BASE-557575 format. One record per atom (N, C-alpha, C, O): y, z, x; atom name. Coordinates in Angstrom, 1 decimal. Layout:
# BASE-557575
<node <Y,Z,X>,"CA">
...
//
This chain:
# BASE-557575
<node <19.1,-14.7,30.4>,"N">
<node <18.8,-12.9,29.7>,"CA">
<node <19.2,-12.9,29.1>,"C">
<node <20.3,-13.5,29.1>,"O">
<node <18.7,-12.2,27.7>,"N">
<node <19.7,-11.7,26.8>,"CA">
<node <19.9,-10.1,27.2>,"C">
<node <19.2,-9.2,27.8>,"O">
<node <20.9,-10.3,26.7>,"N">
<node <20.7,-8.5,26.0>,"CA">
<node <21.0,-8.8,24.7>,"C">
<node <21.7,-9.7,24.2>,"O">
<node <20.3,-7.6,24.1>,"N">
<node <20.4,-7.1,22.3>,"CA">
<node <20.6,-6.2,22.2>,"C">
<node <19.7,-5.4,22.7>,"O">
<node <22.2,-5.5,21.3>,"N">
<node <22.4,-4.0,20.8>,"CA">
<node <21.2,-3.3,19.9>,"C">
<node <20.6,-4.0,19.2>,"O">
<node <21.0,-1.7,20.0>,"N">
<node <20.2,-0.6,19.9>,"CA">
<node <19.6,-1.4,18.4>,"C">
<node <18.5,-1.4,18.0>,"O">
<node <21.0,-2.2,17.6>,"N">
<node <20.7,-1.6,16.4>,"CA">
<node <19.9,-2.9,15.9>,"C">
<node <19.0,-2.7,15.1>,"O">
<node <20.5,-4.5,16.5>,"N">
<node <19.6,-5.6,16.7>,"CA">
<node <17.8,-5.1,16.4>,"C">
<node <16.9,-5.2,15.5>,"O">
<node <18.1,-4.4,18.3>,"N">
<node <16.6,-3.7,18.2>,"CA">
<node <15.6,-2.5,17.1>,"C">
<node <14.4,-2.3,17.1>,"O">
<node <16.4,-2.1,16.4>,"N">
<node <16.1,-1.5,15.0>,"CA">
<node <15.5,-2.3,13.9>,"C">
<node <14.5,-2.5,13.2>,"O">
<node <17.2,-2.7,14.2>,"N">
<node <16.9,-4.0,12.6>,"CA">
<node <15.1,-5.2,13.0>,"C">
<node <14.5,-5.6,12.1>,"O">
<node <15.0,-5.3,13.7>,"N">
<node <14.0,-6.0,14.7>,"CA">
<node <12.5,-5.0,13.6>,"C">
<node <12.2,-4.9,12.4>,"O">
<node <12.1,-4.3,14.8>,"N">
<node <11.7,-3.4,14.2>,"CA">
<node <11.3,-2.7,12.3>,"C">
<node <10.4,-2.1,11.8>,"O">
<node <12.5,-3.1,12.0>,"N">
<node <11.9,-2.3,10.3>,"CA">
<node <12.0,-3.7,10.3>,"C">
<node <12.7,-3.7,11.3>,"O">
<node <11.8,-5.0,10.0>,"N">
<node <11.6,-6.3,9.4>,"CA">
<node <9.7,-6.0,10.2>,"C">
<node <8.7,-6.2,9.5>,"O">
<node <9.8,-5.5,11.4>,"N">
<node <8.6,-6.3,11.4>,"CA">
<node <7.5,-5.2,10.6>,"C">
<node <6.4,-5.4,10.1>,"O">
<node <8.1,-4.5,10.6>,"N">
<node <7.7,-3.2,10.2>,"CA">
<node <6.8,-3.6,8.1>,"C">
<node <5.7,-3.7,7.5>,"O">
<node <8.3,-3.6,7.9>,"N">
<node <8.1,-4.2,6.5>,"CA">
<node <6.8,-5.3,6.2>,"C">
<node <5.9,-5.2,5.3>,"O">
<node <7.0,-6.3,7.4>,"N">
<node <5.9,-7.1,7.3>,"CA">
<node <4.5,-7.1,7.3>,"C">
<node <3.8,-7.6,6.4>,"O">
<node <4.2,-6.2,8.4>,"N">
<node <3.0,-5.4,8.0>,"CA">
<node <2.4,-4.7,7.2>,"C">
<node <1.3,-4.5,6.8>,"O">
<node <3.6,-4.1,7.2>,"N">
<node <3.3,-3.6,4.9>,"CA">
<node <3.2,-4.6,4.2>,"C">
<node <2.8,-4.4,3.1>,"O">
<node <3.3,-5.4,4.4>,"N">
<node <3.9,-6.3,3.1>,"CA">
<node <2.1,-7.2,3.5>,"C">
<node <1.5,-7.1,2.4>,"O">
<node <1.1,-8.1,4.9>,"N">
<node <0.5,-7.9,4.1>,"CA">
<node <-0.6,-7.1,4.0>,"C">
<node <-1.6,-7.5,3.4>,"O">
<node <-0.6,-5.4,4.9>,"N">
<node <-1.6,-4.7,4.1>,"CA">
<node <-1.8,-4.1,3.0>,"C">
<node <-2.8,-3.4,2.7>,"O">
<node <-0.4,-4.4,2.2>,"N">
<node <-0.2,-4.6,0.6>,"CA">
<node <-1.2,-5.6,-0.2>,"C">
<node <-2.0,-5.3,-1.1>,"O">
<node <-0.9,-6.7,0.4>,"N">
<node <-1.6,-7.9,0.3>,"CA">
<node <-3.1,-8.4,0.2>,"C">
<node <-3.6,-9.1,-0.7>,"O">
<node <-3.8,-7.6,1.5>,"N">
<node <-5.2,-7.5,1.8>,"CA">
<node <-5.4,-7.2,0.5>,"C">
<node <-5.8,-8.0,-0.4>,"O">
<node <-4.9,-5.5,0.4>,"N">
<node <-5.4,-4.7,-1.3>,"CA">
<node <-5.2,-5.5,-1.9>,"C">
<node <-6.4,-5.8,-2.3>,"O">
<node <-4.6,-6.1,-2.2>,"N">
<node <-3.8,-7.6,-3.8>,"CA">
<node <-5.5,-8.0,-4.1>,"C">
<node <-6.3,-7.5,-4.9>,"O">
<node <-5.5,-9.2,-3.1>,"N">
<node <-6.9,-10.1,-2.6>,"CA">
<node <-8.4,-8.8,-2.6>,"C">
<node <-9.2,-8.5,-3.5>,"O">
<node <-8.2,-8.5,-1.8>,"N">
<node <-9.5,-7.1,-1.8>,"CA">
<node <-10.2,-6.5,-3.8>,"C">
<node <-11.3,-6.3,-4.2>,"O">
<node <-8.4,-6.3,-4.6>,"N">
<node <-9.3,-5.9,-5.8>,"CA">
<node <-8.9,-6.6,-6.6>,"C">
<node <-8.9,-5.9,-7.7>,"O">
<node <-8.3,-8.1,-6.8>,"N">
<node <-8.3,-9.3,-7.0>,"CA">
<node <-9.6,-9.5,-7.0>,"C">
<node <-9.9,-9.4,-8.2>,"O">
<node <-10.9,-9.6,-6.2>,"N">
<node <-12.0,-9.6,-5.7>,"CA">
<node <-13.3,-8.4,-6.5>,"C">
<node <-14.2,-8.9,-7.0>,"O">
<node <-13.3,-7.2,-6.5>,"N">
<node <-13.8,-6.7,-7.2>,"CA">
<node <-13.1,-7.2,-8.4>,"C">
<node <-13.6,-8.1,-9.1>,"O">
<node <-11.8,-6.4,-8.6>,"N">
<node <-11.9,-7.0,-10.2>,"CA">
<node <-12.9,-7.8,-11.1>,"C">
<node <-13.4,-7.4,-12.2>,"O">
<node <-13.2,-9.0,-10.5>,"N">
<node <-13.4,-10.4,-10.8>,"CA">
<node <-15.2,-10.2,-10.6>,"C">
<node <-15.9,-11.1,-11.0>,"O">
<node <-15.8,-8.7,-10.0>,"N">
<node <-17.1,-9.2,-10.3>,"CA">
<node <-17.8,-8.0,-11.3>,"C">
<node <-17.2,-6.9,-11.4>,"O">
<node <-19.1,-8.3,-11.9>,"N">
<node <-19.4,-7.7,-12.7>,"CA">
<node <-19.8,-6.0,-12.7>,"C">
<node <-19.6,-5.3,-13.7>,"O">
<node <-20.4,-5.5,-11.4>,"N">
<node <-20.9,-3.9,-11.6>,"CA">
<node <-19.8,-4.0,-10.6>,"C">
<node <-18.9,-4.7,-10.1>,"O">
<node <-20.6,-2.4,-10.3>,"N">
<node <-19.5,-1.9,-8.3>,"CA">
<node <-20.8,-2.7,-7.6>,"C">
<node <-22.0,-2.5,-7.8>,"O">
<node <-20.1,-3.5,-6.9>,"N">
<node <-20.3,-4.2,-5.6>,"CA">
<node <-19.6,-3.8,-5.3>,"C">
<node <-18.7,-2.9,-5.6>,"O">
<node <-20.0,-5.1,-3.4>,"N">
<node <-20.0,-4.8,-2.1>,"CA">
<node <-18.2,-4.9,-1.7>,"C">
<node <-17.5,-4.3,-0.9>,"O">
<node <-17.9,-5.8,-2.8>,"N">
<node <-15.8,-6.0,-2.6>,"CA">
<node <-15.8,-5.0,-3.6>,"C">
<node <-14.6,-5.0,-3.7>,"O">
<node <-16.3,-3.9,-4.7>,"N">
<node <-15.4,-3.1,-5.2>,"CA">
<node <-15.3,-1.8,-4.1>,"C">
<node <-14.3,-1.1,-4.0>,"O">
<node <-16.8,-1.7,-3.3>,"N">
<node <-16.8,-0.6,-2.1>,"CA">
<node <-16.0,-0.6,-1.4>,"C">
<node <-15.2,0.4,-1.1>,"O">
<node <-16.0,-2.2,-0.7>,"N">
<node <-14.9,-2.6,0.0>,"CA">
<node <-12.9,-2.5,-0.7>,"C">
<node <-11.9,-2.3,0.0>,"O">
<node <-12.9,-2.7,-1.3>,"N">
<node <-11.3,-2.4,-2.1>,"CA">
<node <-10.7,-2.0,-2.4>,"C">
<node <-9.6,-2.5,-2.4>,"O">
<node <-11.2,-0.4,-2.9>,"N">
<node <-11.5,0.7,-2.9>,"CA">
<node <-11.4,1.2,-1.5>,"C">
<node <-10.5,2.1,-1.4>,"O">
<node <-12.3,0.9,-0.4>,"N">
<node <-12.6,1.3,1.4>,"CA">
<node <-10.7,1.9,2.2>,"C">
<node <-10.1,2.8,2.8>,"O">
<node <-10.7,0.7,1.6>,"N">
<node <-9.2,-0.8,2.3>,"CA">
<node <-8.4,0.7,1.2>,"C">
<node <-8.6,1.9,1.5>,"O">
<node <-7.9,0.3,0.3>,"N">
<node <-7.0,-0.1,0.1>,"CA">
<node <-6.2,2.0,-0.1>,"C">
<node <-5.1,2.5,-0.2>,"O">
<node <-7.5,2.3,-0.1>,"N">
<node <-7.0,4.1,0.2>,"CA">
<node <-6.5,4.6,2.1>,"C">
<node <-5.8,5.5,2.7>,"O">
<node <-7.3,3.6,2.5>,"N">
<node <-6.2,3.9,3.7>,"CA">
<node <-5.2,3.1,3.4>,"C">
<node <-4.5,3.8,2.6>,"O">
<node <-5.0,2.4,3.4>,"N">
<node <-4.0,1.6,3.5>,"CA">
<node <-2.0,2.6,2.3>,"C">
<node <-0.8,2.5,2.2>,"O">
<node <-3.4,3.4,1.6>,"N">
<node <-1.8,4.3,0.4>,"CA">
<node <-2.3,5.5,1.5>,"C">
<node <-1.9,6.7,1.5>,"O">
<node <-3.1,5.2,2.2>,"N">
<node <-3.1,7.5,3.2>,"CA">
<node <-2.6,7.4,4.1>,"C">
<node <-2.1,8.4,4.6>,"O">
<node <-2.6,5.9,4.7>,"N">
<node <-1.7,5.9,5.8>,"CA">
<node <-0.1,5.7,5.5>,"C">
<node <0.8,6.0,6.3>,"O">
<node <0.4,5.1,4.3>,"N">
<node <1.7,4.8,4.1>,"CA">
<node <2.3,6.7,3.0>,"C">
<node <3.4,6.8,2.6>,"O">
<node <1.4,7.4,2.8>,"N">
<node <1.7,8.7,2.5>,"CA">
<node <2.4,9.7,3.7>,"C">
<node <3.3,10.5,3.8>,"O">
<node <1.3,9.3,4.6>,"N">
<node <1.8,9.6,6.3>,"CA">
<node <2.8,9.4,6.8>,"C">
<node <3.5,10.2,7.5>,"O">
<node <3.2,7.9,6.3>,"N">
<node <4.4,7.8,7.2>,"CA">
<node <6.1,7.8,6.2>,"C">
<node <7.3,7.5,6.3>,"O">
<node <5.5,8.3,5.6>,"N">
<node <6.9,8.6,3.8>,"CA">
<node <6.8,9.9,4.0>,"C">
<node <7.2,10.6,3.1>,"O">
<node <6.3,10.7,5.3>,"N">
<node <6.5,12.1,4.4>,"CA">
<node <6.6,12.5,6.2>,"C">
<node <6.3,13.6,6.7>,"O">
<node <6.8,11.7,6.7>,"N">
<node <7.1,11.7,8.1>,"CA">
<node <9.4,12.2,8.0>,"C">
<node <10.4,12.0,7.4>,"O">
<node <9.0,12.9,9.3>,"N">
<node <11.1,13.3,8.7>,"CA">
<node <11.9,12.0,9.2>,"C">
<node <13.0,11.6,8.8>,"O">
<node <11.3,11.5,10.1>,"N">
<node <12.4,10.2,10.2>,"CA">
<node <11.9,8.9,9.8>,"C">
<node <12.0,7.9,10.5>,"O">
<node <11.3,8.9,8.6>,"N">
<node <11.0,8.2,7.9>,"CA">
<node <12.8,8.3,7.6>,"C">
<node <13.7,9.1,7.8>,"O">
<node <12.7,6.5,6.7>,"N">
<node <14.8,6.4,6.9>,"CA">
<node <14.8,6.3,5.2>,"C">
<node <16.0,6.5,4.8>,"O">
<node <14.0,6.1,4.4>,"N">
<node <14.5,6.1,3.3>,"CA">
<node <14.6,7.0,2.5>,"C">
<node <13.8,8.0,2.5>,"O">
<node <15.1,6.9,2.0>,"N">
<node <16.4,8.0,0.4>,"CA">
<node <15.5,8.7,-0.2>,"C">
<node <14.9,8.2,-1.1>,"O">
<node <15.1,10.5,0.3>,"N">
<node <14.2,11.4,-0.2>,"CA">
<node <13.9,11.1,-1.8>,"C">
<node <12.9,11.6,-2.5>,"O">
<node <14.5,10.5,-2.2>,"N">
<node <14.1,10.2,-3.4>,"CA">
<node <13.2,8.9,-4.2>,"C">
<node <12.8,8.5,-5.3>,"O">
<node <13.3,8.7,-3.1>,"N">
<node <12.6,7.0,-3.0>,"CA">
<node <11.0,7.7,-2.4>,"C">
<node <9.8,7.5,-2.6>,"O">
<node <11.4,8.2,-1.9>,"N">
<node <10.1,9.0,-0.8>,"CA">
<node <9.7,9.2,-1.8>,"C">
<node <9.1,8.3,-2.5>,"O">
<node <9.9,10.6,-2.3>,"N">
<node <8.9,11.2,-3.5>,"CA">
<node <8.4,10.3,-4.7>,"C">
<node <7.4,10.6,-5.4>,"O">
<node <9.1,9.4,-4.8>,"N">
<node <8.5,8.5,-6.3>,"CA">
<node <7.5,7.5,-5.8>,"C">
<node <6.6,7.2,-6.6>,"O">
<node <7.5,6.8,-4.2>,"N">
<node <6.2,6.3,-3.6>,"CA">
<node <5.9,6.8,-3.0>,"C">
<node <5.9,6.3,-1.9>,"O">
<node <5.3,8.5,-3.2>,"N">
<node <4.1,9.9,-3.0>,"CA">
<node <3.9,9.8,-4.6>,"C">
<node <2.7,9.6,-5.0>,"O">
<node <5.0,9.9,-5.7>,"N">
<node <3.6,10.0,-6.4>,"CA">
<node <2.4,8.5,-7.2>,"C">
<node <1.5,8.6,-8.0>,"O">
<node <3.1,7.4,-6.6>,"N">
<node <2.3,7.0,-7.0>,"CA">
<node <1.5,6.2,-5.8>,"C">
<node <1.3,5.0,-6.0>,"O">
<node <1.3,6.6,-5.1>,"N">
<node <0.9,6.6,-4.4>,"CA">
<node <-0.9,7.5,-5.0>,"C">
<node <-1.8,7.0,-5.6>,"O">
<node <-0.7,8.7,-4.5>,"N">
<node <-1.6,10.2,-5.3>,"CA">
<node <-2.2,9.3,-6.9>,"C">
<node <-3.4,9.3,-6.9>,"O">
<node <-1.5,8.5,-8.4>,"N">
<node <-2.0,7.5,-9.1>,"CA">
<node <-3.2,6.6,-9.0>,"C">
<node <-4.1,6.5,-9.7>,"O">
<node <-2.6,5.9,-7.3>,"N">
<node <-3.6,4.6,-6.6>,"CA">
<node <-4.5,5.7,-6.0>,"C">
<node <-5.3,5.8,-6.9>,"O">
<node <-4.8,6.5,-5.0>,"N">
<node <-5.6,6.9,-4.6>,"CA">
<node <-6.8,8.0,-5.9>,"C">
<node <-8.0,8.3,-6.0>,"O">
<node <-5.9,8.3,-6.4>,"N">
<node <-7.2,9.1,-8.0>,"CA">
<node <-7.6,8.4,-8.5>,"C">
<node <-8.8,8.5,-8.7>,"O">
<node <-6.6,6.7,-9.2>,"N">
<node <-7.5,6.0,-9.5>,"CA">
<node <-8.8,5.4,-8.7>,"C">
<node <-9.8,5.3,-9.3>,"O">
<node <-8.5,5.2,-7.6>,"N">
<node <-9.6,5.1,-6.6>,"CA">
<node <-10.1,5.4,-6.4>,"C">
<node <-11.0,4.8,-5.7>,"O">
<node <-10.1,7.3,-7.0>,"N">
<node <-11.3,8.1,-7.1>,"CA">
<node <-12.3,7.7,-8.5>,"C">
<node <-13.4,7.2,-8.4>,"O">
<node <-11.4,7.9,-10.2>,"N">
<node <-12.0,7.6,-10.1>,"CA">
<node <-13.4,6.1,-10.7>,"C">
<node <-14.4,6.1,-11.5>,"O">
<node <-12.8,5.4,-10.0>,"N">
<node <-13.9,3.2,-10.0>,"CA">
<node <-14.6,4.5,-9.3>,"C">
<node <-15.5,5.1,-9.9>,"O">
<node <-13.9,5.2,-7.4>,"N">
<node <-15.3,4.5,-7.3>,"CA">
<node <-16.7,6.2,-7.6>,"C">
<node <-17.7,6.6,-7.1>,"O">
<node <-16.1,6.4,-8.4>,"N">
<node <-17.1,7.5,-9.0>,"CA">
<node <-17.6,6.4,-11.0>,"C">
<node <-18.4,6.8,-11.9>,"O">
<node <-17.1,5.8,-11.0>,"N">
<node <-17.8,5.4,-11.9>,"CA">
<node <-16.9,6.2,-13.6>,"C">
<node <-17.4,6.8,-14.5>,"O">
<node <-15.6,5.7,-13.4>,"N">
<node <-15.6,5.8,-14.7>,"CA">
<node <-14.1,5.4,-15.4>,"C">
<node <-13.8,5.6,-16.5>,"O">
<node <-13.4,4.9,-14.4>,"N">
<node <-12.6,4.2,-14.4>,"CA">
<node <-13.4,2.6,-13.7>,"C">
<node <-14.2,2.6,-12.7>,"O">
<node <-12.8,1.1,-14.5>,"N">
<node <-12.5,-0.1,-13.5>,"CA">
<node <-11.3,-0.3,-14.2>,"C">
<node <-11.1,-1.0,-15.1>,"O">
<node <-10.6,0.5,-13.5>,"N">
<node <-9.2,-0.1,-13.7>,"CA">
<node <-8.2,-1.0,-12.4>,"C">
<node <-6.9,-1.0,-12.3>,"O">
<node <-8.7,-1.6,-11.8>,"N">
<node <-8.7,-3.0,-10.2>,"CA">
<node <-7.3,-3.2,-11.2>,"C">
<node <-6.4,-2.5,-10.8>,"O">
<node <-6.9,-4.1,-12.6>,"N">
<node <-5.7,-4.4,-12.5>,"CA">
<node <-4.9,-3.2,-12.3>,"C">
<node <-4.5,-3.0,-11.2>,"O">
<node <-4.7,-2.9,-12.7>,"N">
<node <-3.5,-1.7,-12.8>,"CA">
<node <-3.5,-1.4,-11.4>,"C">
<node <-2.7,-1.8,-10.6>,"O">
<node <-4.1,-1.0,-11.3>,"N">
<node <-3.9,-0.1,-9.7>,"CA">
<node <-3.2,-2.3,-8.1>,"C">
<node <-2.8,-2.6,-7.0>,"O">
<node <-3.7,-3.1,-9.2>,"N">
<node <-3.5,-4.7,-8.7>,"CA">
<node <-1.2,-4.4,-8.7>,"C">
<node <-0.2,-4.4,-7.9>,"O">
<node <-1.5,-4.4,-10.0>,"N">
<node <0.1,-4.5,-10.6>,"CA">
<node <0.7,-3.4,-10.1>,"C">
<node <1.9,-3.6,-9.9>,"O">
<node <0.3,-2.4,-9.9>,"N">
<node <1.9,-0.7,-9.5>,"CA">
<node <1.0,-1.5,-7.6>,"C">
<node <-0.1,-0.9,-7.7>,"O">
<node <0.9,-1.8,-7.0>,"N">
<node <0.7,-2.7,-5.5>,"CA">
<node <1.7,-3.8,-5.6>,"C">
<node <2.8,-3.8,-5.0>,"O">
<node <1.3,-4.7,-6.4>,"N">
<node <2.4,-5.9,-6.8>,"CA">
<node <3.6,-5.3,-6.5>,"C">
<node <4.1,-5.3,-5.4>,"O">
<node <4.1,-4.5,-7.6>,"N">
<node <5.0,-4.2,-6.9>,"CA">
<node <5.9,-3.6,-6.3>,"C">
<node <7.0,-4.0,-5.8>,"O">
<node <5.4,-2.5,-6.5>,"N">
<node <5.6,-2.4,-4.4>,"CA">
<node <5.4,-2.7,-3.1>,"C">
<node <5.6,-2.2,-2.0>,"O">
<node <4.9,-3.8,-3.5>,"N">
<node <5.0,-5.1,-1.7>,"CA">
<node <6.0,-5.9,-2.1>,"C">
<node <6.9,-6.4,-1.4>,"O">
<node <5.9,-6.1,-3.8>,"N">
<node <7.7,-7.4,-3.5>,"CA">
<node <8.7,-6.5,-3.5>,"C">
<node <9.8,-6.9,-3.2>,"O">
<node <8.6,-5.2,-3.8>,"N">
<node <10.7,-4.6,-3.2>,"CA">
<node <10.5,-4.5,-2.2>,"C">
<node <11.5,-4.1,-1.6>,"O">
<node <9.2,-5.0,-1.2>,"N">
<node <9.3,-4.4,0.1>,"CA">
<node <10.2,-6.4,0.5>,"C">
<node <10.5,-6.5,1.7>,"O">
<node <10.3,-7.0,0.1>,"N">
<node <11.4,-8.1,0.5>,"CA">
<node <13.0,-8.0,0.6>,"C">
<node <13.7,-8.9,0.9>,"O">
//
């Protein structure tokens, strides 16, 4: 039988959470890229915006949680980024913008920071 310390279990939990976050952001990037490559407000755009909004809203909820272990300044900066992404998604949804690439670029930077 294996014995693990609490710290090892918690470290694995954090690693698993980061991996899930990376996967969700990868999916956002993939969907946004497909939407960017279409010529109009398409089904791909709707799916990309819907999924991206869900992911970033969930990330904000996690960042607002007092038990989140990130530094408060980092959490505040990530929430600000999330608000920008959500506003851009709303502008795309209202057909006021087609800035898929901007959202892709910012999401890619955040995803790469999770390593």
